[in-house]
N, CA and C of each residue as an Amber inpcrd file, in Angstrom:
protein
   603
 -26.5080000  23.5870000  66.4860000 -27.0650000  22.3910000  65.7650000
 -26.1820000  22.0590000  64.6160000 -25.7290000  23.0060000  63.8890000
 -24.9040000  22.8360000  62.6910000 -23.5370000  22.0850000  63.1170000
 -22.9850000  22.6970000  64.2460000 -21.7030000  22.2190000  64.7470000
 -21.8320000  20.7450000  65.1710000 -22.9960000  20.4090000  65.7940000
 -23.2250000  18.9760000  66.2310000 -23.3180000  18.0940000  65.0190000
 -23.9150000  18.6020000  64.0000000 -23.9620000  17.7590000  62.7160000
 -22.6180000  17.4970000  62.1700000 -21.8450000  18.6200000  62.0980000
 -20.4940000  18.4860000  61.5650000 -19.5560000  17.5650000  62.4090000
 -19.8460000  17.5400000  63.7690000 -19.0730000  16.7160000  64.7120000
 -19.5590000  15.2380000  64.5700000 -20.7840000  15.0340000  64.0530000
 -21.2410000  13.7100000  63.8460000 -22.1260000  13.2970000  65.0200000
 -22.3660000  14.1950000  66.0140000 -23.1000000  13.7610000  67.1510000
 -24.5840000  13.8790000  66.8930000 -25.0470000  14.6210000  65.8260000
 -26.4810000  14.7970000  65.5030000 -26.6500000  14.5280000  64.0490000
 -27.6300000  13.6890000  63.6740000 -27.8390000  13.3920000  62.2010000
 -28.2790000  14.6540000  61.4830000 -27.8280000  14.8370000  60.2310000
 -28.2150000  16.0070000  59.4930000 -29.7240000  16.0560000  59.2590000
 -30.4300000  14.8850000  59.1790000 -31.8710000  14.9300000  58.9540000
 -32.6310000  15.6790000  60.1290000 -32.1470000  15.6590000  61.2640000
 -32.7330000  16.3430000  62.4650000 -32.6530000  17.8490000  62.2010000
 -31.5790000  18.3140000  61.7500000 -31.4850000  19.8180000  61.4910000
 -32.3600000  20.1510000  60.2630000 -32.3290000  19.3350000  59.2630000
 -33.2030000  19.6150000  58.0810000 -34.6780000  19.6210000  58.4740000
 -35.0240000  18.7050000  59.3330000 -36.4630000  18.6200000  59.7980000
 -36.8220000  19.9020000  60.4880000 -35.9310000  20.4040000  61.3870000
 -36.1410000  21.6070000  62.1900000 -36.3180000  22.8780000  61.2470000
 -35.6820000  22.7840000  60.0910000 -35.7880000  23.9370000  59.1550000
 -36.8710000  23.6750000  58.1940000 -37.6260000  22.6800000  58.3120000
 -38.7470000  22.4000000  57.4550000 -38.3060000  21.9480000  56.0420000
 -37.1610000  21.2830000  55.9380000 -36.6400000  20.8930000  54.6820000
 -36.7500000  19.3630000  54.3490000 -37.2040000  18.6330000  55.3640000
 -37.4690000  17.2110000  55.1510000 -38.5900000  16.7690000  56.0050000
 -39.1140000  15.5960000  55.7690000 -40.1890000  15.0790000  56.5190000
 -39.6790000  14.2660000  57.7310000 -40.5860000  13.7390000  58.5040000
 -40.2140000  13.0930000  59.7630000 -39.3740000  11.8070000  59.4290000
 -39.4820000  11.3590000  58.2260000 -38.6740000  10.1310000  57.8370000
 -37.3340000  10.5210000  57.2960000 -37.0030000  11.7950000  57.3040000
 -35.7420000  12.2460000  56.8220000 -35.6500000  12.3900000  55.2730000
 -36.8030000  12.3910000  54.6020000 -36.7490000  12.4300000  53.1800000
 -36.8920000  13.8600000  52.7000000 -35.9450000  14.3300000  51.9060000
 -35.9930000  15.7240000  51.3160000 -36.5970000  15.5580000  49.9300000
 -37.6920000  16.4290000  49.6650000 -38.3410000  16.4880000  48.3900000
 -37.3660000  16.8910000  47.2380000 -37.3390000  16.1080000  46.1470000
 -36.5320000  16.4770000  44.9980000 -37.0610000  17.6980000  44.3620000
 -36.1150000  18.4620000  43.7470000 -36.4210000  19.7880000  43.2490000
 -37.6250000  19.7890000  42.2070000 -37.6180000  18.8660000  41.2690000
 -38.7080000  18.7700000  40.3030000 -40.0110000  18.5960000  40.8890000
 -40.1270000  17.6610000  41.8600000 -41.3430000  17.3640000  42.6080000
 -41.7770000  18.5840000  43.3810000 -40.8110000  19.2370000  44.0650000
 -41.0680000  20.4090000  44.9330000 -41.7070000  21.5230000  44.1500000
 -41.1970000  21.7570000  42.9790000 -41.7380000  22.9120000  42.1290000
 -43.0830000  22.5170000  41.5410000 -43.1570000  21.3110000  41.0680000
 -44.4050000  20.9010000  40.3650000 -45.5830000  20.8250000  41.3550000
 -45.2220000  20.5080000  42.6780000 -46.3570000  20.3410000  43.6370000
 -46.6110000  21.5530000  44.4180000 -45.9600000  22.6800000  44.1150000
 -46.1610000  23.9880000  44.8150000 -47.5360000  24.4750000  44.4400000
 -48.2370000  25.0840000  45.4050000 -49.6020000  25.4960000  45.2110000
 -49.6520000  26.6010000  44.1540000 -50.4630000  26.4710000  43.0950000
 -50.5530000  27.5320000  42.0990000 -51.1820000  28.7940000  42.6230000
 -51.8450000  28.6950000  43.7340000 -52.4770000  29.9420000  44.3370000
 -51.6980000  30.4210000  45.4910000 -50.4540000  29.9760000  45.6060000
 -49.6400000  30.4500000  46.7530000 -49.1680000  31.8530000  46.5750000
 -48.5670000  32.4660000  47.5610000 -48.1200000  33.8280000  47.4700000
 -47.1220000  34.1220000  46.4470000 -46.4480000  33.0980000  46.0110000
 -45.3770000  33.1310000  44.9600000 -46.1240000  33.5220000  43.7110000
 -47.3440000  33.1980000  43.5200000 -47.9810000  33.6160000  42.2620000
 -49.0960000  34.6830000  42.3930000 -49.0380000  35.3150000  43.4880000
 -49.9930000  36.3810000  43.6950000 -49.4460000  37.7860000  43.4990000
 -50.3600000  38.7160000  43.0930000 -49.8830000  40.1060000  43.1280000
 -49.9930000  40.6450000  44.4890000 -48.8970000  41.1740000  45.0820000
 -49.0630000  41.6690000  46.4470000 -48.3090000  42.9670000  46.5780000
 -48.9260000  43.8380000  47.4330000 -48.3130000  45.2200000  47.6280000
 -47.8600000  45.2390000  49.0780000 -47.6710000  44.0590000  49.7810000
 -47.3390000  44.0730000  51.1350000 -45.9340000  44.5670000  51.2880000
 -45.7880000  45.5710000  52.1930000 -44.4990000  46.1400000  52.5450000
 -44.0790000  45.6010000  53.9050000 -42.8710000  45.1330000  53.9520000
 -42.3280000  44.5900000  55.2170000 -41.5040000  45.6740000  55.9660000
 -41.6350000  45.6340000  57.2550000 -40.8380000  46.4660000  58.1710000
 -39.3090000  46.1990000  57.7730000 -38.5610000  47.2980000  57.6500000
 -37.1440000  47.0830000  57.2920000 -36.3650000  46.1870000  58.2870000
 -36.6140000  46.3970000  59.4630000 -35.8470000  45.5910000  60.5190000
 -36.2130000  44.1400000  60.5090000 -37.5950000  43.8770000  60.3230000
 -38.0660000  42.5290000  60.3100000 -37.5400000  41.8740000  59.0170000
 -37.5200000  42.5480000  57.9270000 -37.0940000  41.9700000  56.6930000
 -35.6470000  41.6690000  56.8030000 -34.8220000  42.5810000  57.3210000
 -33.4000000  42.3080000  57.4450000 -33.1200000  41.0510000  58.2690000
 -33.9260000  40.9400000  59.2840000 -33.7290000  39.7230000  60.1540000
 -34.1150000  38.4120000  59.3540000 -35.2130000  38.4740000  58.6840000
 -35.5970000  37.3350000  57.7860000 -34.5530000  36.9420000  56.7630000
 -34.0720000  38.0110000  56.0620000 -33.1310000  37.8860000  54.9930000
 -31.8060000  37.1970000  55.5480000 -31.3820000  37.7480000  56.6590000
 -30.1980000  37.1300000  57.3300000 -30.3290000  35.7470000  57.6760000
 -31.5660000  35.3520000  58.2300000 -31.7840000  33.9340000  58.5860000
 -31.7370000  33.1040000  57.3100000 -32.3020000  33.5090000  56.2440000
 -32.3070000  32.7780000  54.9870000 -30.8370000  32.5470000  54.5560000
 -30.0370000  33.5480000  54.5730000 -28.6600000  33.5050000  54.0320000
 -27.8130000  32.5170000  55.0010000 -28.0490000  32.6360000  56.3030000
 -27.3300000  31.8350000  57.2770000 -27.6840000  30.3170000  56.9710000
 -28.8660000  30.0490000  56.7640000 -29.3260000  28.6320000  56.5090000
 -28.6530000  28.1510000  55.2200000 -28.6340000  28.9970000  54.1950000
 -27.9890000  28.6110000  52.8530000 -26.5230000  28.3180000  53.1050000
 -25.9200000  29.1290000  53.8520000 -24.4390000  29.0470000  54.0740000
 -24.1080000  27.7830000  54.8370000 -24.9620000  27.5360000  55.8850000
 -24.7570000  26.3090000  56.7380000 -24.9280000  25.0400000  55.7780000
 -25.9240000  25.0440000  54.9400000 -26.1960000  23.9280000  54.0800000
 -25.0400000  23.7040000  53.1300000 -24.4590000  24.7950000  52.5090000
 -23.2870000  24.6680000  51.6530000 -22.1050000  24.0000000  52.3880000
 -21.9030000  24.3560000  53.6060000 -20.8570000  23.7260000  54.5060000
 -21.1520000  22.2290000  54.6850000 -22.4540000  21.9790000  55.0300000
 -22.7740000  20.5490000  55.2320000 -22.6780000  19.7020000  54.0180000
 -22.8300000  20.2730000  52.8120000 -22.7430000  19.4760000  51.6220000
 -21.3140000  19.0090000  51.4970000 -20.3340000  19.8170000  51.8710000
 -18.9450000  19.4430000  51.8300000 -18.5480000  18.4650000  52.8750000
 -19.2060000  18.4970000  54.0950000 -18.7730000  17.7560000  55.2260000
 -19.7140000  16.5680000  55.4920000 -20.9130000  16.6490000  55.2500000
 -21.9690000  15.6440000  55.6220000 -21.7510000  14.3320000  54.7490000
 -21.9210000  13.2150000  55.3320000 -21.8890000  11.9840000  54.5470000
 -23.1440000  11.8310000  53.6670000 -24.3120000  12.4730000  54.0820000
 -25.5510000  12.4760000  53.3410000 -25.6020000  13.5760000  52.3450000
 -24.7440000  13.6170000  51.3540000 -24.6110000  14.7490000  50.4600000
 -25.8600000  14.8820000  49.5750000 -26.4700000  13.8170000  49.2400000
 -27.6810000  13.8350000  48.3170000 -28.7950000  14.6140000  49.0260000
 -29.1830000  14.2550000  50.2500000 -30.2520000  14.9170000  50.9160000
 -29.9090000  16.3810000  51.1480000 -28.6550000  16.6170000  51.5000000
 -28.2200000  18.0010000  51.8270000 -28.2790000  18.8320000  50.6210000
 -27.8870000  18.3530000  49.4590000 -27.9350000  19.0640000  48.1950000
 -29.3670000  19.4880000  47.8260000 -30.2610000  18.5150000  48.0200000
 -31.6530000  18.9070000  47.6160000 -32.1840000  19.8260000  48.7220000
 -31.7080000  19.7320000  49.9290000 -32.2540000  20.5780000  50.9910000
 -31.8030000  22.0540000  50.6790000 -30.5690000  22.2390000  50.2060000
 -30.0200000  23.5530000  49.8390000 -31.0070000  24.1930000  48.7370000
 -31.2560000  23.3720000  47.7240000 -32.0260000  23.9100000  46.6290000
 -33.4640000  24.2620000  47.0980000 -34.0130000  23.3980000  47.9740000
 -35.3070000  23.7380000  48.6200000 -35.2590000  24.9850000  49.4100000
 -34.1760000  25.1760000  50.1950000 -34.0740000  26.3990000  51.0300000
 -33.9360000  27.6650000  50.1300000 -33.3020000  27.5530000  49.0260000
 -33.2470000  28.7680000  48.1120000 -34.6050000  28.9990000  47.5760000
 -35.3600000  27.9930000  47.1870000 -36.6950000  28.2050000  46.7470000
 -37.6370000  28.7580000  47.7810000 -37.4760000  28.4110000  49.0140000
 -38.2200000  28.9480000  50.0790000 -37.9620000  30.4810000  50.2040000
 -36.6340000  30.7830000  50.0320000 -36.2140000  32.2480000  50.0290000
 -36.9550000  32.9830000  48.9590000 -36.9510000  32.4140000  47.7590000
 -37.5890000  33.0040000  46.5870000 -39.0600000  33.2260000  46.8870000
 -39.8300000  32.3930000  47.4000000 -41.1930000  32.4660000  47.7180000
 -41.4640000  33.5070000  48.8030000 -40.5370000  33.5140000  49.8540000
 -40.6490000  34.4920000  50.8760000 -40.4840000  35.9130000  50.3670000
 -39.4610000  36.0940000  49.5920000 -39.2810000  37.5050000  49.0740000
 -40.4070000  37.9130000  48.1510000 -41.0010000  37.0340000  47.3890000
 -42.2190000  37.4110000  46.6130000 -43.3590000  37.7700000  47.5500000
 -43.5440000  37.0510000  48.5920000 -44.6630000  37.2120000  49.5210000
 -44.4170000  38.6300000  50.2170000 -43.1810000  39.0630000  50.4720000
 -42.8810000  40.3710000  51.1230000 -42.7790000  41.4660000  50.1080000
 -43.1190000  41.1870000  48.8420000 -43.0250000  42.2120000  47.8410000
 -41.6680000  42.5920000  47.3140000 -40.6190000  41.7350000  47.6260000
 -39.2910000  42.0560000  47.2000000 -38.9150000  41.1770000  45.9840000
 -39.5810000  41.5320000  44.8670000 -39.5280000  40.7680000  43.6840000
 -38.1030000  40.7370000  43.0650000 -37.4100000  41.8500000  43.3950000
 -35.9650000  41.8880000  42.8600000 -35.1920000  40.8240000  43.4630000
 -35.3260000  40.5820000  44.8290000 -34.6250000  39.5810000  45.5850000
 -35.1690000  38.1390000  45.1530000 -36.4410000  38.1100000  44.9040000
 -37.0410000  36.7280000  44.4270000 -36.3850000  36.3410000  43.1350000
 -36.1450000  37.3240000  42.2190000 -35.4810000  36.9600000  40.9840000
 -34.0550000  36.5280000  41.2050000 -33.3210000  37.2000000  42.1110000
 -31.9840000  36.8160000  42.4220000 -31.9080000  35.4030000  42.9840000
 -32.8920000  35.1080000  43.9290000 -32.9490000  33.7580000  44.5240000
 -33.2050000  32.7200000  43.4420000 -34.1490000  32.9930000  42.6040000
 -34.4310000  32.0310000  41.4860000 -33.1820000  31.8270000  40.5780000
 -32.4730000  32.8870000  40.2620000 -31.2880000  32.8410000  39.5210000
 -30.1580000  31.9360000  40.2800000 -30.0840000  32.1070000  41.5430000
 -29.1750000  31.3320000  42.3930000 -29.5230000  29.8160000  42.3360000
 -30.8290000  29.6440000  42.4340000 -31.3590000  28.2770000  42.3680000
 -31.0190000  27.5760000  40.9530000 -31.2140000  28.3520000  39.9420000
 -30.8430000  27.8800000  38.6120000 -29.4130000  27.5690000  38.5200000
 -28.5370000  28.3320000  39.1280000 -27.0860000  28.0470000  39.0770000
 -26.7710000  26.8700000  39.8820000 -27.4680000  26.6050000  41.0360000
 -27.2280000  25.4540000  41.9010000 -27.5700000  24.1620000  41.1070000
 -28.7910000  24.2900000  40.4510000 -29.1830000  23.1200000  39.7430000
 -28.2300000  22.6770000  38.6760000 -27.7850000  23.8250000  37.8270000
 -26.8230000  23.5430000  36.8390000 -25.5660000  22.9050000  37.3160000
 -25.0850000  23.3510000  38.5290000 -23.8300000  22.7510000  39.0020000
 -24.0970000  21.3480000  39.5300000 -25.1430000  21.0300000  40.1000000
 -25.4290000  19.7110000  40.6600000 -25.8000000  18.7300000  39.5110000
 -26.3000000  19.2540000  38.4000000 -26.6720000  18.4090000  37.2960000
 -25.4520000  17.6790000  36.7280000 -24.2580000  18.2850000  36.9860000
 -23.0550000  17.7060000  36.4170000 -22.3110000  16.8490000  37.4750000
 -23.0590000  16.6250000  38.5490000 -22.4290000  15.9320000  39.7080000
 -22.9360000  14.4880000  39.6460000 -22.6330000  13.7050000  40.7870000
 -23.0940000  12.3120000  40.7390000 -24.6080000  12.1780000  41.0000000
 -25.2980000  13.3520000  41.2900000 -26.7230000  13.4030000  41.5320000
 -27.4860000  13.7950000  40.2970000 -26.9030000  13.8080000  39.0950000
 -27.5050000  14.3810000  37.9300000 -28.8120000  13.6020000  37.5700000
 -28.8640000  12.2590000  37.9250000 -30.2170000  11.5400000  37.6500000
 -31.2830000  12.0170000  38.4890000 -31.1170000  12.8220000  39.5450000
 -32.1380000  13.2560000  40.3260000 -32.8750000  14.4260000  39.7720000
 -32.3600000  15.0180000  38.6480000 -33.0250000  16.1850000  38.0910000
 -33.6320000  15.8250000  36.6900000 -34.9450000  16.1170000  36.6480000
 -35.7070000  15.8340000  35.4410000 -35.2330000  16.6170000  34.2360000
 -35.3940000  16.1020000  33.0680000 -35.0460000  16.8060000  31.8010000
 -35.9560000  18.0810000  31.6530000 -37.0820000  18.0680000  32.2250000
 -37.9690000  19.2280000  32.0910000 -37.6840000  20.3810000  33.0890000
 -36.6150000  20.2350000  33.8450000 -36.3310000  21.3130000  34.9290000
 -36.1540000  22.6840000  34.3440000 -35.5040000  22.8910000  33.2310000
 -35.4100000  24.1700000  32.6880000 -36.8230000  24.8010000  32.4020000
 -37.7550000  23.9770000  31.9740000 -39.1140000  24.5190000  31.6730000
 -39.8380000  24.7220000  32.9440000 -39.6170000  23.9310000  33.9520000
 -40.2510000  24.1480000  35.2690000 -39.7840000  25.5270000  35.8850000
 -38.4540000  25.8480000  35.6960000 -37.8750000  27.1050000  36.1540000
 -38.4420000  28.2270000  35.4400000 -38.7730000  28.0500000  34.1170000
 -39.3280000  29.1230000  33.3020000 -40.7540000  29.4150000  33.8530000
 -41.4450000  28.3970000  34.3240000 -42.7620000  28.6620000  34.9640000
 -42.6130000  29.4500000  36.2070000 -41.5150000  29.2260000  37.0620000
 -41.3290000  29.9460000  38.2390000 -41.0030000  31.4390000  37.8510000
 -40.3030000  31.6300000  36.8110000 -39.9790000  33.0570000  36.2400000
 -41.3700000  33.7010000  36.0530000 -42.2530000  32.9190000  35.3930000
 -43.6200000  33.5590000  35.0550000 -44.3600000  33.8770000  36.2980000
 -44.3120000  33.1200000  37.4170000 -44.9350000  33.4420000  38.6110000
 -44.5000000  34.7650000  39.2320000 -43.2060000  34.9770000  39.1910000
 -42.6840000  36.2660000  39.6740000 -43.0660000  37.3740000  38.7690000
 -43.2130000  37.1570000  37.5000000 -43.6660000  38.2250000  36.5930000
 -45.1350000  38.6950000  36.8750000 -45.9810000  37.7550000  37.3310000
 -47.2910000  38.0480000  37.6600000 -47.3270000  38.9350000  38.9850000
 -46.3980000  38.7180000  39.8080000 -46.3340000  39.4830000  41.0410000
 -46.0660000  40.9700000  40.6380000 -45.4060000  41.1700000  39.4960000
 -45.1590000  42.5880000  39.0440000 -46.1090000  43.0250000  38.0130000
 -47.2310000  42.3570000  37.9680000 -48.3790000  42.6550000  37.0620000
 -47.9370000  42.5580000  35.6070000 -46.8890000  41.7960000  35.3120000
 -46.4120000  41.4720000  33.9620000 -47.0770000  40.1740000  33.3930000
 -48.4140000  40.2860000  33.2150000 -49.1400000  39.1410000  32.8550000
 -48.9170000  38.6320000  31.4240000 -48.6780000  39.6570000  30.5100000
 -48.4440000  39.3120000  29.1210000 -47.3240000  38.4230000  28.9380000
 -46.0790000  38.7650000  29.5440000 -44.9910000  37.8960000  29.4310000
 -45.0730000  36.6160000  30.0980000 -45.8220000  36.6120000  31.3000000
 -46.0060000  35.3240000  32.0080000 -46.8620000  34.4080000  31.2420000
 -47.8380000  34.9780000  30.5490000 -48.7650000  34.0560000  29.6770000
 -47.8860000  33.5300000  28.5090000 -47.0730000  34.3560000  27.9220000
 -46.1780000  33.9110000  26.8710000 -45.2800000  32.7480000  27.2400000
 -44.8090000  32.8850000  28.4780000 -43.9540000  31.7910000  29.0340000
 -44.7910000  30.4700000  29.1450000 -46.0330000  30.4990000  29.5840000
 -46.8770000  29.3270000  29.6360000 -47.1370000  28.8110000  28.3330000
 -47.4030000  29.6150000  27.2440000 -47.6730000  29.1470000  25.9610000
 -46.3760000  28.4450000  25.3320000 -45.2180000  29.0360000  25.7160000
 -43.9820000  28.4080000  25.1890000 -43.8140000  27.0500000  25.7550000
 -44.0230000  26.9030000  27.0960000 -43.8710000  25.5920000  27.7220000
 -44.9080000  24.6130000  27.2010000 -46.1780000  24.9940000  26.9700000
 -47.1730000  24.1050000  26.4030000 -46.7990000  23.7250000  24.9940000
 -46.3640000  24.6670000  24.1880000 -46.0350000  24.3710000  22.7970000
 -44.8000000  23.4060000  22.7170000 -43.9390000  23.5150000  23.6810000
 -42.7350000  22.6190000  23.7010000 -43.1600000  21.2060000  24.1770000
 -44.0930000  21.1220000  25.0500000 -44.5050000  19.7470000  25.6320000
 -45.4710000  19.1400000  24.7820000 -46.3390000  19.7770000  24.0510000
 -47.4640000  19.1590000  23.3980000 -47.1000000  18.1080000  22.2710000
 -45.8380000  18.3060000  21.7680000 -45.2660000  17.3790000  20.8040000
 -44.9660000  16.0870000  21.4190000 -44.9210000  16.0470000  22.7870000
 -44.5500000  14.7300000  23.4310000 -45.7360000  14.0990000  24.1870000
 -46.9030000  14.6870000  23.9610000 -48.1130000  14.2140000  24.6110000
 -48.5580000  12.8550000  23.8400000 -48.0480000  11.7710000  24.2750000
 -48.4260000  10.4350000  23.8100000 -48.7190000   9.6170000  24.9520000
 -48.9840000   8.4220000  24.6590000 -49.3060000   7.3880000  25.7330000
 -48.0710000   7.1520000  26.6030000 -46.9040000   7.5140000  26.1370000
 -45.7240000   7.2230000  26.8390000 -45.1320000   8.4400000  27.5920000
 -45.8550000   9.5710000  27.5270000 -45.4260000  10.8130000  28.2550000
 -45.1440000  10.4690000  29.7090000 -44.1350000  10.9790000  30.2960000
 -43.8580000  10.6570000  31.6340000 -44.6470000  11.6340000  32.5380000
 -44.7180000  11.1900000  33.8010000 -45.6970000  11.9310000  34.7320000
 -45.2440000  13.3660000  34.9400000 -43.9470000  13.6160000  35.0250000
 -43.4190000  15.0590000  35.2550000 -43.9140000  15.9190000  34.1240000
 -43.7720000  15.4350000  32.8260000 -44.1360000  16.1480000  31.6990000
 -45.6160000  16.4660000  31.6800000 -46.3850000  15.4700000  32.0510000
 -47.8940000  15.5730000  32.0640000 -48.2900000  16.6200000  33.1550000
 -47.6290000  16.5260000  34.2590000 -48.0000000  17.3910000  35.4020000
 -47.5760000  18.9040000  34.9940000 -46.4310000  19.0410000  34.3800000
 -45.9690000  20.3770000  34.0490000 -46.9430000  20.9340000  32.9940000
 -47.3360000  20.1250000  32.0070000 -48.2450000  20.6070000  30.9360000
 -49.5220000  21.0090000  31.5920000 -50.0760000  20.2560000  32.4700000
 -51.3060000  20.6310000  33.1470000 -51.2720000  21.9100000  33.9700000
 -50.1430000  22.0450000  34.6300000 -49.9160000  23.2100000  35.4890000
 -49.7390000  24.4440000  34.6960000 -49.0020000  24.3530000  33.5540000
 -48.9110000  25.5020000  32.6360000 -50.1980000  25.9760000  32.0570000
 -51.0030000  25.0360000  31.6160000 -52.2770000  25.2810000  31.0820000
 -53.1810000  25.9650000  32.1440000 -53.0760000  25.5350000  33.4030000
 -53.9360000  25.9970000  34.4760000 -53.5660000  27.4590000  34.7460000
 -52.2450000  27.6680000  35.0140000 -51.8180000  28.9720000  35.3450000
 -51.9800000  29.9040000  34.2260000 -51.6890000  29.5530000  32.9960000
 -51.8810000  30.3840000  31.9530000 -53.3570000  30.8410000  31.7510000
 -54.3730000  29.8280000  32.0480000 -55.7740000  30.2420000  32.0100000
 -56.1380000  31.1540000  33.1490000 -55.6340000  30.9430000  34.3290000
 -55.8650000  31.7840000  35.4600000 -55.4590000  33.2230000  35.1720000
 -54.1630000  33.3090000  34.6750000 -53.6770000  34.6130000  34.4040000
 -54.3880000  35.3170000  33.2800000 -54.7810000  34.6030000  32.2620000
 -55.5580000  35.3090000  31.1240000 -56.9220000  35.7190000  31.6470000
 -57.5830000  35.0220000  32.5310000 -58.8170000  35.3660000  33.1070000
 -58.6250000  36.6470000  33.9590000 -57.5230000  36.6700000  34.7650000
 -57.2470000  37.8130000  35.5920000 -57.0520000  39.0660000  34.6980000
 -56.3520000  38.8570000  33.6390000 -56.0830000  39.9880000  32.6730000
 -57.3310000  40.5250000  32.0680000 -58.1920000  39.6420000  31.6880000
 -59.5590000  40.0180000  31.1200000 -60.4110000  40.8200000  32.0740000
 -60.4090000  40.3640000  33.3760000 -61.2230000  40.9880000  34.4190000
 -60.7240000  42.4010000  34.6530000 -59.4050000  42.5400000  34.5230000
 -58.8420000  43.8980000  34.8770000 -58.9220000  44.8450000  33.7420000
 -59.0990000  44.2500000  32.4740000 -59.0650000  45.1790000  31.3510000
 -60.4590000  45.8460000  31.0760000
């Protein structure tokens, strides 16, 4: 399928749809929207002790790496670079969530770091307007989610407080929707994690 896309005989959106990276209309969710709309109760934010079979995990990890590599090639060759760029970032985020779900928090951290590097590089490209100014704070919240998977609730809650303190100075009638949504999500997750900590103590 990747070869057909590179040859121009198959649209890139068909491949992205097969990989669950775009909708049926060929639209790829932008990274800020993707992260803000992720389920607060998803496995990425749960404490899990699930151990994966080594062979199965190796197969899953290989599949994730192959998809990332193919998307990097497509960014260079595909005429639809904007969608493919966001698809790559979405794919790395999916890898991050998968590794968290399988209890491989070390790899989840690496994937999130890779995602941060991709965002930084694309922010200096022609697509820089696609990335909200709050993106560094959104990624801090993703760091906090991984911390809760490792039972590090104190630091995760501190991250939430830092985000809230940074944003509350901008809570006016003119606050943009992304800021408002990030503020609400940080307050929600911080509250959930504080409750979890109180129950366990």
